N, C-alpha and C positions, 0 to 999 in steps of 0.2 A: 475513382475516390469515392464516390457516392454509394456503390455497393459495399465497399470495405466497411464504412461507417454504419450503414444500414445492418450489416452482418453482427456488428457489435450490440446494437440495439434490439436485434431480434432474438438475441440469447434470452433463456429464461429469465423472468423478472427484470431485466436489464433496463428496459424502457422505463418501467413504473418506478423503480429505485432511483434511476438517474434524474428523472423529472422531478421526484420529491426532493432529492438533494438539491437541485438547482433552486426549487422554491425556497428551501430553507437557506441557501447561499444568497439569494436576492435580498434576504432580510438585512445581511451584513452590507450589501452593496447599497441598499437604502438607507441605513441607519447612520453611515458616518457623516453624511451631509445634513441629516436630520438632526442629529445631536449637536452638530456645530452651530446650526441656525438657531436651534431652540435654546442652547446655552447661553448663545451671544445675546438673544432677545431677554432672556430671563435675568441675566447677571448685568446686562449693559456694559460689558467689558470683554474686549477681545483677549486680553491676558487671562482673564478668570475662565473665559470658555476654552482657551487653548490648554490651560492647566488640568481642567476637567477632562478634556478630550485625551490628554497625555496619560492621566491617571487611569483612565479607562482602557486604553490601548495596551500601555505597559503592563497592567495587571492581566489582561488577558494573554499577552504575549508570554509573560514570564511564567504563567500556570498552565499553558497549553500542555507541556510534557506531563504535567501531573494530572490533568484531566484525561490526557490518552492513557496513562498507566491504569487508571480506575477502569477505563474501557477493556483494556487488555486482560486485566485480571478478572473483572467481574462480567465483562461482557456489555455488548451495546444494547442489548435488549434491556438490560436491567439498569444500567446507568444513564442512558440518554434521556428516558421520560422524566426522572425527577430533576435532572440538571436543566432541560430544556424548560420545563414548568417553572423552576425557580428563575430562569432567565427571563422567560416572558413576563413573568410577574414583575419583576425588577424594571423592566422596560415599561410596563404600564404605569408603574410608581413615577418612573422619570417623565413619562408622558403627562401625567396628572400634575407633577410639581412644576413644570415648566409651560402649563397651558396659560398662566399669566404670570407676568413680570414679578420679580421680588421674591422668590424661593430663597431660604437660607443656602448659602453656598456650602457649608458643612453637610448639610442634608443632602445637597446634590452630589457632593464629592462621595459621601458614604454609598450612595444608590450607584453612582457610575463605577466606583472600584468593586462594589459586591457583584455588579453585572458583568464586568470584566472577567471575574473569577469564575463566574458560572457558565460563561459563552460555551455552548456546545460544539465541538470541533466537526462540523458536519463535512466540510471539505476532505478533512483528514480521513474520516470513517470512509467516505465514498471511496478514496483512493485505496484504502485497505480491502475494500469489498470486491473490486474488479477481478482480482485473481481467483477468487472464489466463483465469480459469475461466469468467468471466461478462462478455462483450462489451458487453451491455446495460446502460446506467448505471443504471436503475431496479432492477435486479436486484443490481446492485453496492451500492447503498444499502441494500437490505434485507440483504444479507449481511454489511456492516459492522455494521449494527444487531444481527443475530443473533450476530455474533462478540463484540460488547461486551456483550451480556446472556450470553451462554455463559460468557465469561470471568469475569464477575462471580460466576455461579453457581458456577464451578470454585473461586473462592476463598472461597465459603461452605461448600461440601462438604469441600474440601482439609482444613481444620482437624478437622472432624469425624472424618475417616478417621485424621488424626494422633493424636487423643485416643483413639480406639478402640484404635490399635496400642500406644500408650503404656500404656493401662490392661491390655491383654491380655499385654505382653511388657515391652517397653522403648521409649523415645522412639528409641533408635538403630535399632530396627527400622523405624520412620518414615523415617528417613533412607535405610536401604537400599531400602525400597519406592519412595521418590522416585527413586532411581538407577534401579531397573527401569523405573519409568514413563516417565522422559525417555528413557531407551535405546529403548524399544519404540516411543514415539510420534514422536521427532524422526526417527530412522532410518526409520520408515515414511513421514514426510512426504517426507524426502530422496529415497526411491525411487519417490515417487507420479509419474504421468505428467504430472500438473499443473505440476510443477516443470519450468521451461524448461532447455534444455541449457546446459552451462556455456559462459560466454564465453570468449574466448581467453586472459583474463587480462592482455593487454597494457593499456597506459594508455590512457585514453578519448581518442577524437579530438575534435577541435575544443575549445572553451573550456572552462576549469574550471567545474564546476557547483557552485554553492551548495546543499548539501543541507539546510541548516537553513532551515526554513520559520518565520519569525516569528510570523505570525498564529495558526495553530493551537498553537504552543508556550507563547504568551503564555495563551492560554485554557486549555490543559490544564494550565499550573502554577497558574494562578489557582483552577481548579475543584480541582485537587489540594489546594491548600492550604486550602480549605473542608472537603474530605473528611477530610484529615488532622488536623483538629481536632475533628470531630464525635465521636470516641471519647472523648477525654478530657472535653471538654464535658458529653457525655451522663452520663458517670460523675460529674462534680461535681453536675449537676443533680438527678439521681435520689439521690444521697446527702443532698442537702440537703432533698429531699422524703421521706427516710427510706423509699426503695424501690429500693435499690441493685441488686436483682435484675433490675429492669425495664430496666436499660441494654441487655440483649440485644433486648428489643423495639424499642427505638428504633433500634438498629443494623439489626435486621432490617427496619423501616420504609423506611429508605434503600435498603437492597438491593431491596425489593419496588417501590418507587416507580421505582428505575432500570430495573428489568427491565420493568416496564409501559410506562415512558416510551420505552425503547428499542425495543421491539417495535411500539409505535404509530407512533413516527416512521419506522421502516423500511417498515411496511407502508402508511402514508397519505401519506409524502412523495411529492411530485411533481416538483418542480423541483431543479436541482442546487444543492449547498450553496455558499454564499457567506459572507464576513466578516459581513455585515448578519444573517445568519441565525444565525451563531455567537454574535454579540454578544447576540441576542435570547433565546438560550438561557442563556448565562453569567449574564446580569444577575439573572434570578430566582433562581439559586442563591444569590447573595449576599444578595439582599433578603429571601428567605424565611428563610434562616439567621439573619440579623440579627433579624427578628421572633420566631424560635423562642426567643430569649434571654427574652422577655417572656411566654412561656407560663406560664398559672397552675398547670397540672399536668401530670403524665407522660403521661396520654392526649393531651392538647393538643399536648405536644412531639413525640409519636410522629407525629400526623398533620402537624405542620409537616415532621417528618423525610421522611416520605412523599412531600409536596409538593416538597421539596429534591430528591428521588432522580427525581422525575418529569422534572426538566430535566438532571440529571446523565447519563443514557444518551444523550439525544439530543446533549449537548454533545460527548461523546467521539466519537460516531459521526461527527458534522460534523467535528470537529477532524482525525480521521484521514482522512476523505474528501478534505478540502482538502488535506492533505499529500500524498495520492495522486495528485491530479489537478494540483497545482502543480509537480511533480517529474518530470523524464524518467526513464525505466525504469532507466537505468544508475545512478541515485543514489537510487532509490525506497527501498531497504531502509535506507539510512543516514539518509533523512528521517523515515521511520516511527519509526526508533529515536530519533531526536532528540526527537520529539514524545512518545513513551514516557518518555523520560528525563527530559523537563520535567515530566511528570505525576508521576513517582515522585519528583523533587526537591521538587515541591510538597507532596505528601503529607507528606515529611519534614520539611520546613520548617514546615509547619501544625502537625504534632504537637509539634515543638521550642518554637515560638513559644507555643502554647497553654498548654504547661506552665509557661512563664514568666508568662503574663498570669493564670493562675488563682491563682498565689501572690501577686499584689499588687493585683488590681483586681476590682470587683464582677463577678458572673456575667453580667448583661446585657451590660456593656460588653465582656467578653471574647468573647461571641457577636459583637458588632458588629465587633470588630477582626478576628476571623477570617474574617467575611464580606466585609470591604472589599476585598480584592484582586478577588474575584469580582464584586462589585457595581461596582466602579471599571474593570474590564478594558476593558468595551466602548468606554469613551473612548479607551483606547490602541489597541484593535483597528482602529477607525474611522480613525485618524490614521496608522498605519503605513504605509509605502510600498506600492504596489500593483505587484508584480511581473508580468512578461508571461511566461507559460508557455513553457518550452522557448526562451527567448531568450538570446542571448549577454550576457555582461558589459556591454558597452557598448550604447548605443542605436544603433539601426540607422535611417538616413534611408530612408524608403519612396520608392521610384520614383514618379514622378508618373503614370506609366501603370499600368494593370491589366489584369485578364482581359478586359475588354470590347474592348481594342485587339487587333491581330492577334498573338497569342502565338505565331504560327507563325515569326515573324521572328528569325532569330539573333541580331540585335543588341540586340533587347530583353533576352532572357535573358542574353546576354552581359554587357550593362550591369548588369542586376539582380544578378547573381552577383557581378559586380567592384565592387559598391558596399561590400561588407562581407565579411569572411572566413569567414562561417558562416550560411548561409541556413537549413538545416534542423537538425533535432536531431542528427542522426548515427545515430539508433537505426532499426532494421528497422520497417517498418510492422507494427502490431498484428496485424492480420488476416492478413498473409502468414506470420507466426510461428505463429500459432494453426491456419491451415489448411494449412500445408506441411510442419510439423514432422515428421508421420509418413510423408512420402513418401520413397522410396528416391532418394537423390542421383543426377541424370543431367546432362542438358544443360539449360540454363535461357536464357531471353531477358528482360531487364529492359528494359521500354519507358519512357523517360523517367526514368533513372536518378538524375538530380541530382547530389548529391555522393556517391552511392554507397552509401548506408546499406543497402538492400535487396541489392544486389549482392554486398557485402562479407559479409552475414549469411549469404547462400547458398553464397558460395565457403568461408566457414569451416567449412560443414557438408558439403563434398565436392562440390558442384555445380560444373560448368563453366559459366561464365555469358558470355553475350554482352550487354553493357550499352550502351544507346545513349540519346542526348541530342541536342538541336539546339544546345546551348551548348557552345563549345569551352572556356570558363572552367570550367564544372561538370565536363566530362570529365577535364581536366587536375587538378582539385581531387580528384576521385573516384580517378583513378589514383595520387595521392599517398597518400590514406588506405589504398588497397589495399596499396600497398608497405608502408606502416607497420604494416598488420595482417598482413603476411606472406602475402597471398593474391594478389600481382598477376600469378603465373604462371598463376591459375585463371579470370582474368577478361579478356575481350578488349573493350576500350572502342572503340566506333564513333560517329562522329557521323553522324546522319540527321535530315533534316527529314522526318517521317514522311508528311507531304503530297506528298513528291516521290520519296523512297526508301525502301525498307524491307529490313531484314536478310534476308539469304538463308538458306536451310535450314529444317530441321524440329527442334523441341525437345520436351523431355519436360515442360517447364513454360515457360509464357509469363505473365508478370505485368505489368499495367499499373496502377499505383497513382496516383490524382489525375491522370489524364491528360485535361485538360479543355481545350476549345477554344471560341470564340464560335461561336454558332448560324450566324452569316453569316460565312464564312471558310474555315478549315481543316476539312473535314468529319470529325468524329469517328466516325460509324458505319462508313464504310468502312475506317477504320485498325483499328477493333476487329474488323471481319470479317477483314481481313488478319491481324491477331494470332491469331484462330481458325485461320485456314489453316495458320498457322505451327506448330501443335500436331501433334506425331508421334502416331500411333496409339497409345492407353494414356495419352496425355498429359493434362496439366491446364491450364486457362486460368483465370487468376484476376484479376478486374476490381474494383478498388476505388476509390469515388470519392465526391463529395459529392453527397447527395440535394436540396440547397437551399442557400440562402445562409446566412451565419452568423446566429445569433438575435440577435445584438446589433445587426445591420444588415440587416433583411429586404429592403431595396432595392439591396443590394450585388449586382453583376454581372448587371444585368438582361438582357444579350445572351448571357451564357454559358449553356452547355448543362450542366445538372446534373441527370440523369435518375434515376429511381427503379430499384431493382434489376429490376423487371418490365420497365420500358422497355428496359433494357439488354440482357436476355434476348431481348426481341422483336427489337431491332435487330440482333442477330447473325445471325438467321435461320438457325438451326441445324437441319439434318435430324434429325427425332425418332429415325430408325433408326440415327443415327452417334453421337450424344452423349446423355450423361445430366447432367441438372442436378443437382450435389450440393448445392448451397447457392445460396439467392437470398433476399436481405431486407434490410431496414434495421436499423440498430443505432445507438445514442447513443455519442458519445464526448465525454468532458468536456474543455472548453477554458476557458482563462481569456480574458475579454474585455479590450480595451486598457483599459477603466475598472476592471479588477480584479475584475469579477463572474466568477463560475464558473458556466458554463452548458453545457447539452448541445447538441452539433451533430449532427445526423443524417447519416450516411454509409449508402452501399449496398455490399455485397458480393456478387459473382456469381463462383461456382466451378463450372466445368463440365468434365467429362471425356470426351475422345473415345475411344470404344470401341475395344478392340484389333481389328486387322486379321483 
């Protein structure tokens, strides 16, 4: 288990970024208790303090998707610094206002609401960064488990820190420390090399993307409802057993179970997350919580709470993995924010409803009602529509021919592109972004450019791109997208049947992503060797492709050429004294099958560099 999590943190920039993100999250763990104590002391009223806390929390939750949308559109590097500076400044104002009793409540409310509106979504941002840091799907699962466990521990240690600060000086000092923590942590993350470059800020190309993922949102809300109820239920249970101080042990048991369950799931999980697995984790949360209401003693209740926690960590990890996998990159921050918001709303609703239940109903029935959403959620999860990842809003009629036919024919691809308005996601290839971001822009050749996602991304970063495709329809669409993105003057679109003609010239970068052909037909190996020949001295060749058929249909494309990375390198026949192999390997990519299952597909990437002359 240790080695697997160590491999996550050994990835480039992972430890630094994750540590800084935890520092920013510690601010939120410290802030809640600090604000509660400071508002109570300043106003002299529990009711006013509760109202101020509710105003801050509800504003932050309601506007979370809005803040995430800003990050998706303009980039974390551009959005997080001013957002964090404003938030930290408002916390400093709250610390100053509450340092002595008697601050006007309307002034406190204005500062609390505005601070909630500006709260930077550091947890959401960190979750969206893991896929870029770790291209291997198994490591991504471990990273999400580690992330879930670490965040829970932060919200255990944060109140302890707040209590120490309040005892040593004043609750307002905890607010000021929270401001310093969030400023240091979030600004550090924004400056990390793991954060991708800022997008153009222009509106998205292609159809509108639904950022709300209903399956993980339902699971998060149902589990949150159960968790939000446990505190009050444990207080009522321990008081009735004349052991009120034991409530801390019950809460600690849930946290311990969640930590162990999350770590075990990340280390032992092998297959990609799906709604069936999510349902299998959510249901026991409800069933065990309902049974806990029948516990004969506090130790038995603590054991039941530990059992509930064992499924909480895997539930949240799976929910966020599904959110990440089911959403294109340009909407991923919003999607993760919606899942987080669903969780927070579930926790709030659970606490509120349980308070009502306890005043009117027997305790075992209160436990059963609090557990009902989680116990019944699987039935709803399995009935929700099954979305197709990265698909347009309208269904697409699939062409009757596939890769087994001669894909070299222009009419095939023209017909396929003409059947609908949007064939691909519009996003650049993930491995292109990962492997090319640190290169100095120069000239680039994009082979098989399709609708222009890779070429436009390169042009936006200063490259001069020659982009080729066999389809006239695709090239016209790509040119339209390039014009809309404001980079049409940096891209030369050319139609080439690569088996007949090849672009002239030498390039600092040659990229071929998913350039596949039948084994009998258009020869892939000579085309890739021509691509290598087009690389200028000191330049780079990047080849990304499928290493096998999709896992949901192992018999698909029997006649297609789907080589491994080793086979690609061998087929290039590169002289050892002229080339350096910088990367050669397989990696998993999470995809959603037509039947809704989330599975891993194995791709290969080869990155080689021609030595300078």
